[in-house]
C-alpha positions as CSV (number, residue, x, y, z in Angstrom):
1,M,17.0,8.8,50.8
2,F,16.7,11.7,53.1
3,H,17.1,14.1,50.2
4,R,14.0,12.5,48.7
5,Y,12.2,12.9,52.0
6,G,13.2,16.5,51.9
7,L,11.6,17.0,48.5
8,V,8.3,15.5,49.8
9,L,8.4,17.8,52.8
10,A,9.2,20.9,50.8
11,S,6.3,20.2,48.5
12,T,4.0,19.7,51.5
13,L,5.1,23.0,53.1
14,L,4.5,24.9,49.9
15,I,1.0,23.6,49.6
16,S,0.1,23.7,53.3
17,W,-2.2,26.8,52.7
18,P,-5.6,26.0,51.3
19,L,-5.8,26.4,47.6
20,A,-8.9,24.9,46.0
21,A,-10.8,24.0,49.1
22,S,-12.3,26.4,51.5
23,A,-11.5,26.2,55.2
24,A,-15.0,24.8,55.8
25,D,-14.2,21.9,53.5
26,T,-10.9,21.0,55.2
27,I,-9.9,19.4,58.5
28,K,-6.6,21.1,59.4
29,I,-4.0,19.1,61.3
30,G,-1.1,21.0,62.9
31,F,2.1,18.9,62.8
32,P,5.0,20.1,64.9
33,I,8.0,17.8,64.2
34,P,11.8,18.1,64.0
35,L,12.8,18.9,60.4
36,S,16.2,20.1,61.3
37,S,18.7,19.3,64.2
38,V,19.6,15.9,65.5
39,G,15.9,14.7,65.4
40,A,15.4,15.3,61.7
41,V,16.6,11.8,60.8
42,Y,13.4,10.5,62.5
43,G,11.1,13.5,62.2
44,K,11.1,13.7,58.4
45,P,10.0,10.1,57.8
46,I,7.4,10.4,60.6
47,L,5.9,13.3,58.7
48,A,6.2,11.5,55.4
49,G,4.1,8.6,56.9
50,A,1.5,11.1,58.0
51,Q,1.4,12.7,54.6
52,M,0.9,9.3,52.9
53,A,-2.0,8.5,55.3
54,V,-3.6,11.9,54.4
55,A,-3.1,11.2,50.7
56,E,-4.8,7.8,51.0
57,I,-7.7,9.1,53.1
58,N,-8.3,12.0,50.8
59,A,-8.2,9.8,47.8
60,N,-11.0,7.8,49.4
61,G,-13.3,10.8,50.0
62,G,-11.8,12.2,53.2
63,V,-13.5,12.1,56.5
64,L,-17.1,13.3,57.0
65,G,-16.9,14.5,53.4
66,K,-13.9,16.8,54.2
67,K,-10.3,16.6,53.1
68,L,-7.5,16.4,55.6
69,E,-4.7,18.9,55.4
70,I,-1.3,18.8,57.3
71,L,0.3,22.1,58.3
72,A,3.9,21.0,59.2
73,R,6.2,23.1,61.3
74,D,9.8,22.5,62.4
75,S,9.9,21.9,66.2
76,K,13.7,21.6,66.0
77,A,13.4,18.8,68.7
78,N,13.2,21.7,71.2
79,A,10.4,22.0,73.8
80,D,10.1,25.8,73.6
81,E,10.1,25.8,69.8
82,A,7.5,23.0,69.8
83,V,5.2,25.1,72.1
84,R,5.7,28.2,70.0
85,V,4.8,26.7,66.6
86,S,2.0,24.7,68.2
87,R,0.4,27.8,69.6
88,E,0.8,29.5,66.3
89,L,-0.8,26.6,64.5
90,V,-3.8,26.7,66.9
91,I,-4.2,30.5,67.3
92,K,-3.1,31.9,63.9
93,D,-3.7,29.0,61.5
94,G,-6.8,27.7,63.2
95,V,-5.9,24.0,63.1
96,D,-8.6,21.6,64.2
97,F,-6.1,19.0,65.8
98,L,-2.5,18.6,66.7
99,V,-0.4,15.5,65.8
100,G,3.3,15.2,66.1
101,T,6.5,15.9,68.1
102,L,9.3,13.5,68.4
103,T,10.9,13.7,71.8
104,S,9.7,13.5,75.4
105,A,10.8,17.1,75.9
106,E,8.5,18.3,73.1
107,A,5.4,16.2,73.6
108,P,4.6,17.0,77.3
109,A,5.2,20.7,76.5
110,V,2.8,20.6,73.5
111,S,0.3,18.7,75.7
112,T,-0.1,21.8,77.8
113,V,-1.0,23.7,74.7
114,A,-3.6,21.1,73.8
115,K,-5.0,21.2,77.3
116,E,-5.2,25.0,77.4
117,N,-6.9,25.2,74.0
118,K,-9.0,22.0,74.5
119,I,-7.7,20.5,71.2
120,V,-7.0,16.9,70.6
121,F,-3.2,16.1,70.4
122,I,-1.9,12.7,69.3
123,A,1.8,12.1,70.0
124,P,3.3,9.4,67.7
125,T,6.5,8.6,69.5
126,S,7.0,10.2,72.9
127,K,7.6,7.4,75.5
128,S,8.1,9.2,78.8
129,T,5.5,8.2,81.4
130,I,5.1,11.9,82.3
131,L,3.0,12.4,79.2
132,T,0.0,10.4,80.3
133,D,0.7,9.7,84.0
134,P,-2.1,10.6,86.6
135,Q,-0.6,14.0,87.3
136,H,-0.5,15.1,83.6
137,I,-3.1,13.3,81.7
138,H,-6.1,15.3,80.4
139,P,-9.0,14.6,78.0
140,Y,-7.2,15.7,74.9
141,I,-3.8,13.9,75.0
142,F,-3.3,10.5,73.3
143,R,-0.2,8.5,72.6
144,V,0.4,6.0,69.8
145,A,3.7,4.6,71.1
146,S,4.1,2.5,74.2
147,N,5.7,4.1,77.2
148,T,9.1,3.6,78.7
149,D,7.9,0.9,81.0
150,V,7.2,-1.3,78.0
151,E,10.5,-0.4,76.4
152,G,12.4,-1.0,79.6
153,L,10.9,-4.5,80.0
154,A,11.8,-5.4,76.5
155,G,15.4,-4.2,77.0
156,A,15.8,-6.0,80.3
157,T,14.4,-9.2,78.7
158,S,17.2,-9.1,76.1
159,M,19.9,-8.3,78.6
160,A,18.9,-11.1,80.9
161,R,19.5,-13.6,78.1
162,W,23.2,-13.0,78.3
163,K,24.0,-15.4,81.1
164,D,27.6,-14.4,81.4
165,V,26.8,-10.7,81.9
166,K,27.2,-9.7,85.6
167,T,27.8,-6.0,85.4
168,V,25.9,-3.4,83.3
169,A,26.4,0.3,82.6
170,T,23.8,2.7,81.2
171,I,24.0,5.8,79.0
172,A,21.0,7.9,78.1
173,P,20.2,11.6,77.3
174,D,19.6,13.7,80.4
175,Y,15.9,14.5,80.1
176,A,12.5,12.9,80.7
177,Y,12.8,10.1,78.1
178,G,16.4,9.1,79.1
179,R,15.7,9.1,82.8
180,D,12.4,7.2,82.5
181,S,13.9,4.7,80.1
182,I,16.8,3.8,82.3
183,A,14.6,3.7,85.4
184,A,12.2,1.3,83.7
185,F,15.1,-0.9,82.5
186,I,16.6,-1.2,85.9
187,T,13.3,-2.0,87.6
188,A,12.7,-4.8,85.1
189,L,16.2,-6.1,85.2
190,K,16.1,-6.4,89.0
191,K,13.3,-9.0,88.5
192,L,14.7,-10.7,85.4
193,G,18.4,-10.7,86.4
194,P,18.6,-10.0,90.1
195,D,22.3,-10.8,90.3
196,I,23.3,-8.3,87.6
197,Q,24.8,-5.1,89.1
198,I,24.6,-1.6,87.6
199,V,28.2,-0.2,87.8
200,D,27.9,3.1,86.0
201,Q,25.3,5.6,84.7
202,E,26.2,8.4,82.2
203,W,23.8,11.3,81.4
204,P,24.9,13.4,78.4
205,K,22.6,16.2,77.4
206,L,20.3,15.8,74.4
207,G,22.3,16.9,71.3
208,E,25.7,16.4,73.0
209,P,28.4,17.1,70.4
210,D,31.3,15.4,72.2
211,F,30.7,12.1,74.1
212,T,34.4,11.4,74.8
213,A,34.3,12.1,78.5
214,F,31.2,9.9,78.9
215,I,32.7,7.1,76.9
216,T,36.1,7.0,78.7
217,A,34.3,7.2,82.1
218,Q,32.2,4.3,81.2
219,M,35.0,2.2,79.8
220,G,36.9,2.8,83.1
221,K,34.2,0.9,85.0
222,K,34.7,-2.2,82.7
223,P,31.1,-3.3,82.4
224,D,30.2,-6.6,80.8
225,A,27.4,-4.9,78.8
226,I,25.7,-1.6,78.1
227,Y,22.1,-0.5,78.1
228,C,21.8,2.7,75.9
229,S,18.9,5.1,75.2
230,L,20.7,7.4,72.8
231,F,18.9,7.8,69.5
232,A,18.8,9.7,66.2
233,G,21.8,12.0,65.5
234,D,23.1,11.5,69.1
235,F,23.6,7.8,68.5
236,V,25.3,8.5,65.2
237,T,27.7,11.0,66.9
238,F,28.3,8.7,69.9
239,T,29.1,5.6,67.7
240,K,31.5,7.5,65.5
241,Q,33.4,8.7,68.7
242,A,33.1,5.5,70.6
243,T,34.4,3.0,68.0
244,P,37.9,4.4,67.6
245,L,38.3,4.3,71.4
246,G,37.5,0.6,71.5
247,Y,34.2,1.0,73.4
248,F,32.3,-1.6,71.5
249,K,35.2,-4.0,71.3
250,A,35.6,-3.8,75.1
251,I,32.1,-5.0,75.7
252,K,32.2,-7.5,72.8
253,N,29.4,-5.5,71.2
254,R,27.0,-6.4,74.0
255,L,25.0,-3.1,73.8
256,I,21.3,-2.9,73.8
257,D,19.6,0.3,72.7
258,G,15.9,1.0,72.9
259,G,16.0,4.2,70.9
260,E,14.9,2.7,67.6
261,I,18.5,2.4,66.3
262,G,17.4,-0.7,64.5
263,T,15.6,1.3,61.8
264,P,16.9,1.5,58.2
265,D,17.0,5.3,58.8
266,E,19.7,5.0,61.6
267,A,21.5,2.2,59.8
268,Q,21.8,4.2,56.6
269,A,22.9,7.3,58.6
270,L,25.8,5.3,60.0
271,G,26.6,3.2,57.0
272,S,29.8,1.2,57.4
273,D,30.3,2.7,60.8
274,Y,27.4,0.8,62.3
275,P,28.6,-1.4,65.2
276,Y,27.4,-4.8,64.0
277,G,26.4,-7.3,66.7
278,I,24.6,-4.9,69.0
279,I,20.8,-5.2,69.7
280,G,18.5,-2.6,68.4
281,D,14.8,-2.1,68.0
282,S,12.3,-0.5,65.6
283,Y,8.7,0.4,65.4
284,D,8.7,-1.3,62.0
285,P,11.4,-3.7,60.9
286,V,10.7,-2.7,57.3
287,L,12.9,-5.5,55.9
288,W,10.7,-8.4,57.2
289,S,12.0,-11.9,56.9
290,G,9.2,-14.5,56.8
291,N,5.6,-14.3,57.8
292,E,5.2,-10.6,56.7
293,P,1.6,-9.5,57.0
294,P,0.2,-8.6,53.6
295,A,-1.0,-5.3,54.9
296,H,2.5,-4.5,56.0
297,K,4.0,-5.5,52.6
298,K,1.6,-3.2,50.8
299,F,2.3,-0.4,53.2
300,I,6.1,-0.6,52.6
301,E,5.7,-0.8,48.8
302,D,3.3,2.2,48.9
303,L,5.7,4.1,51.2
304,K,8.7,3.6,48.9
305,T,6.6,4.9,46.0
306,F,5.3,7.8,47.9
307,T,8.7,8.9,49.2
308,H,10.6,7.9,46.0
309,A,13.0,6.0,48.3
310,Q,14.8,2.7,47.6
311,Y,14.3,1.7,51.2
312,A,11.4,2.6,53.4
313,S,11.7,4.2,56.8
314,G,11.1,2.4,60.1
315,W,9.6,5.6,61.5
316,S,7.0,6.5,59.0
317,I,4.6,3.9,60.4
318,V,4.0,6.0,63.6
319,G,3.0,9.1,61.6
320,Y,0.8,6.9,59.5
321,Q,-0.9,5.2,62.4
322,S,-1.5,8.6,64.2
323,I,-3.4,10.0,61.2
324,Y,-5.5,6.9,60.8
325,A,-6.3,7.0,64.5
326,L,-7.4,10.6,64.3
327,A,-9.5,9.9,61.2
328,A,-11.2,6.9,62.9
329,G,-11.9,9.1,66.0
330,I,-13.4,11.9,63.8
331,K,-15.6,9.4,61.9
332,K,-16.7,7.7,65.1
333,A,-17.6,11.1,66.7
334,G,-19.4,12.3,63.5
335,S,-17.8,15.6,64.3
336,T,-14.6,17.6,64.1
337,G,-15.1,19.1,67.6
338,S,-12.2,18.1,69.9
339,D,-14.5,17.3,72.8
340,A,-16.5,14.8,70.8
341,V,-13.4,13.3,69.1
342,A,-11.5,13.0,72.4
343,K,-14.4,10.9,73.8
344,A,-14.5,8.8,70.6
345,L,-10.8,8.0,70.9
346,L,-11.2,6.4,74.3
347,G,-11.1,2.7,73.8
348,L,-10.9,3.1,70.1
349,T,-9.4,0.2,68.1
350,W,-8.1,0.8,64.6
351,D,-6.2,-1.2,62.0
352,T,-2.6,-0.6,61.2
353,P,-0.1,-2.4,58.9
354,V,1.3,-4.3,61.9
355,G,-2.0,-5.2,63.5
356,E,-4.7,-3.5,65.5
357,R,-4.0,-0.8,68.1
358,T,-6.3,0.3,70.9
359,F,-6.2,3.5,73.0
360,S,-6.5,2.7,76.7
361,V,-9.5,4.3,78.3
362,K,-7.5,4.9,81.4
363,S,-4.0,6.0,80.1
364,H,-4.9,7.2,76.6
365,E,-2.0,5.2,75.2
366,T,-1.6,2.0,73.2
367,Y,0.3,-1.2,74.0
368,A,2.7,-1.2,71.1
369,P,5.6,-3.6,71.5
370,E,8.5,-3.1,69.2
371,Y,10.7,-5.3,67.1
372,W,14.1,-6.2,68.6
373,G,17.1,-8.2,67.4
374,E,20.8,-8.4,66.6
375,M,22.0,-5.9,64.0
376,V,23.8,-7.7,61.3
377,K,25.3,-7.2,57.9
378,E,23.5,-8.9,55.0
379,A,24.8,-9.1,51.5
380,A,21.4,-7.9,50.1
381,Y,21.6,-4.5,51.9
382,P,24.3,-1.8,52.1
383,F,23.5,-1.2,55.8
384,A,22.8,-3.0,59.1
385,V,19.5,-4.8,59.5
386,I,17.7,-6.6,62.3
387,K,18.2,-10.3,62.2
388,N,15.0,-12.2,62.9
389,P,13.0,-9.3,64.4
390,E,11.3,-10.3,67.6
391,L,8.3,-8.6,69.1
392,L,9.1,-7.6,72.7
393,P,7.9,-7.6,75.4
394,K,5.7,-10.7,74.9
395,S,3.1,-9.3,77.3
396,F,2.7,-6.3,79.6
397,Q,0.3,-5.5,82.4
398,S,-2.7,-3.9,80.7
399,T,-3.3,-0.2,81.1
400,N,-6.9,-0.5,80.0
């Protein structure tokens, strides 16, 4: 599947320079995203979702009579590289807008580029509160994903349902997202499970190649359950090292991970090594059992056709949503000027395959709960899937 995504990406990179249309007829969107490194397992399908949105919009006449064009660059899931390619996209390539990044190391860094150049930047996935908190928010930054406070509440809700769990350990990457996600989880857990104790916290670096020391240290504390924020290639590496050491067996597979390890992307990457029985989440469950919205069903079928993949990605939807949000903002503004579009995005509501989304006027982010559930093996699929995906949290204090 990822080879096929690679073909789509390669084709896009080859045609990223204007051919038939002049610059005046094109709205150029710079798209820094991990296309290599541990983040590529998520970055590539995010870009594919954005590409499909652009193809659909252009097929329907574009926006304000202009075609959209994505200029993709590999951020390598690295903040410095994301800043470098973003500045190049703005200064050298003259993009009109920025969309992209994966991690909460990249997005806040690129946000400074957007602020300096007064250009709208929409982040599809970054969850760290630092991106849009009162100290860092500015007129040009917008976030499609919910923040770590929403994720932490969802994770704590699931953890508190295990009534025999009295001690919990955590493990997360040692940077903004990891720190914020664990802090939010603990804050929520104190309210939902006040008798549960945190007995250990491990902080491997993002991209850690050897988790052995962290695994053995955590096992030594003998927690009843684990809350984990490892994701993408890090979770794959961690799982393959933890399983032979008896890590999952020791906690009876009572691990909850809020890093979208419930996506088909992650499940396929692990294959038979997936630790069935843990709880994972996904922006899009993809394989929806019952009551699937017709718009979502069409989106998935279109995505499989677009990417030439047997199974769609759980990450493509955030790239897709981001482009449609930007297009709606441009249309509402009646202009491609970032000042006008930034104002138009405030309070903007737009349709997505999983329902409406609205940018908060105050925080510039959306309330976008994710789908959570036990990861199980089903005969119909050669990889783990979410059993009965549940939208969590059920509610959250509004940021509007």
